[in-house]
C-alpha positions in Angstrom: 12.0 21.4 -14.1 13.1 18.6 -16.3 10.5 15.4 -16.0 11.8 13.4 -18.5 13.2 11.0 -16.1 9.4 11.3 -14.3 7.5 9.6 -17.4 9.9 7.7 -17.9 9.9 3.8 -17.2 13.3 4.1 -15.6 11.2 6.1 -12.7 8.8 3.4 -12.5 9.4 3.2 -8.6 8.8 5.9 -6.4 10.1 5.8 -3.3 7.2 6.6 -0.5 8.4 9.8 1.5 9.3 8.5 5.3 7.1 11.3 7.2 4.4 10.3 4.7 4.8 6.5 5.4 5.2 6.9 9.3 2.0 9.0 9.7 0.3 5.8 7.9 2.6 3.0 10.0 1.7 4.8 13.3 -2.7 4.1 12.3 -2.1 0.7 10.6 1.0 -1.1 12.0 2.1 -2.4 9.2 3.7 -6.2 8.8 4.8 -6.4 5.6 5.9 -4.4 2.4 4.4 -6.1 -0.6 6.3 -3.9 -3.1 9.7 -3.0 -2.7 13.7 -3.6 -2.3 16.3 -3.7 0.1 17.1 -0.3 -0.1 13.3 1.2 -0.4 11.5 -1.3 1.8 9.1 0.8 4.4 8.6 -2.9 6.8 11.7 -5.1 8.0 9.3 -7.9 6.2 8.7 -7.4 2.6 8.3 -8.9 -1.0 10.8 -8.0 -3.6 13.4 -8.9 -6.4 16.4 -8.4 -4.1 15.1 -10.2 -0.9 17.4 -13.0 0.4 15.0 -15.3 1.0 13.9 -15.2 -2.7 10.5 -13.9 -1.9 10.2 -12.3 -5.2 7.1 -11.7 -6.7 4.5 -10.4 -4.8 1.4 -11.2 -7.4 2.3 -14.6 -6.6 2.8 -14.9 -2.7 -0.4 -14.6 -0.2 0.0 -12.0 1.5 -2.8 -12.6 4.3 -1.3 -15.7 4.8 2.0 -14.1 5.7 0.4 -11.5 7.9 -1.7 -13.3 9.5 -4.8 -10.1 9.6 -2.1 -7.9 9.8 -1.7 -4.5 7.5 0.3 -4.4 4.3 1.8 -1.1 3.0 1.8 -1.4 -0.9 3.7 1.8 -2.8 4.1 -0.9 -6.2 5.8 0.0 -9.6 3.1 2.3 -11.4 3.0 0.6 -14.3 1.9 -2.2 -12.6 -1.1 -0.8 -11.0 -3.8 -3.0 -12.9 -2.1 -6.1 -11.2 -1.1 -4.9 -7.7 -4.7 -3.2 -7.1 -6.0 -6.4 -8.7 -4.2 -8.8 -6.1 -5.0 -5.7 -3.3 -8.8 -6.6 -3.7 -8.1 -10.2 -3.2 -5.9 -10.6 -0.2 -8.3 -8.1 1.4 -10.8 -10.9 0.4 -8.5 -13.1 2.4 -8.2 -11.0 5.8 -5.4 -8.7 5.2 -5.6 -5.0 5.3 -3.8 -3.1 2.6 -2.6 0.6 2.3 -2.1 1.5 -1.5 -0.1 4.4 -2.3 -0.9 5.2 -6.0 -1.1 7.8 -8.2 -4.7 9.6 -8.4 -5.7 8.3 -11.5 -9.7 8.1 -11.3 -9.9 7.6 -15.5 -8.0 4.5 -15.5 -9.4 0.9 -15.8 -7.8 -0.2 -11.9 -9.7 2.6 -10.4 -13.0 1.8 -11.8 -12.9 -2.3 -11.4 -11.2 -2.5 -7.5 -12.0 0.9 -6.0 -14.9 3.2 -7.8 -18.1 1.7 -8.7 -19.6 3.6 -11.4 -23.1 2.0 -11.9 -24.0 2.6 -8.1 -21.6 6.0 -8.1 -20.1 4.8 -4.7 -16.7 3.2 -3.5 -16.8 -0.7 -3.7 -17.4 -2.6 -0.4 -14.6 -2.7 1.8 -12.6 0.4 -0.2 -11.5 3.6 1.6 -10.4 6.6 -0.2 -7.7 9.4 0.9 -6.7 11.8 -1.4 -3.4 13.6 -1.1 -3.4 17.2 -0.9 -0.2 18.6 -3.0 2.3 16.4 -4.5 4.3 14.4 -3.0 8.0 14.1 -3.6 9.3 10.9 -3.8 12.8 9.5 -2.3 15.5 12.1 -2.8 13.5 13.7 -5.2 13.9 17.6 -5.0 10.8 18.2 -7.0 7.4 17.1 -6.1 5.9 14.3 -8.6 3.9 15.7 -11.6 1.2 13.8 -10.4 -1.8 13.7 -7.5 -1.5 10.4 -5.4 -4.5 8.4 -3.6 -4.3 6.6 -0.6 -6.8 3.4 -1.5 -7.4 1.3 1.7 -8.6 -2.3 0.9 -10.4 -3.5 4.7 -10.9 -7.3 5.0 -14.7 -8.6 4.4 -16.8 -8.1 8.0 
């Protein structure tokens, strides 16, 4: 298997497998894909650089306001996981539910800052984690990803 592309900047965007998204969409009824392009979006409404209404930078747009209490789907560019996980944490505090598909990198700064509280040895409030069994095949890829994935759910504070 040639992994050069998988580990390069050219592979920063990993299109969510449709069956995987569909299972989560049946549960959450997503209103918005917050990190997409016209080609790889999973929802009719999306935020991305090629959006016809120039809604380009998801990190500068208030997701909770757009979805009005509904859920957002997020499979961010993996080089920007910290920024997107930070934004997801903020937007859940504003009333949105964000369901994120990200690499399972439990050793990273973003994991410990937004998902896991190492001091208390438990998940942060309002956060749920679902580890994905096996490795996903993204987009039209023939091979599985070279990394495990995890679904992190940010729920609004009660």
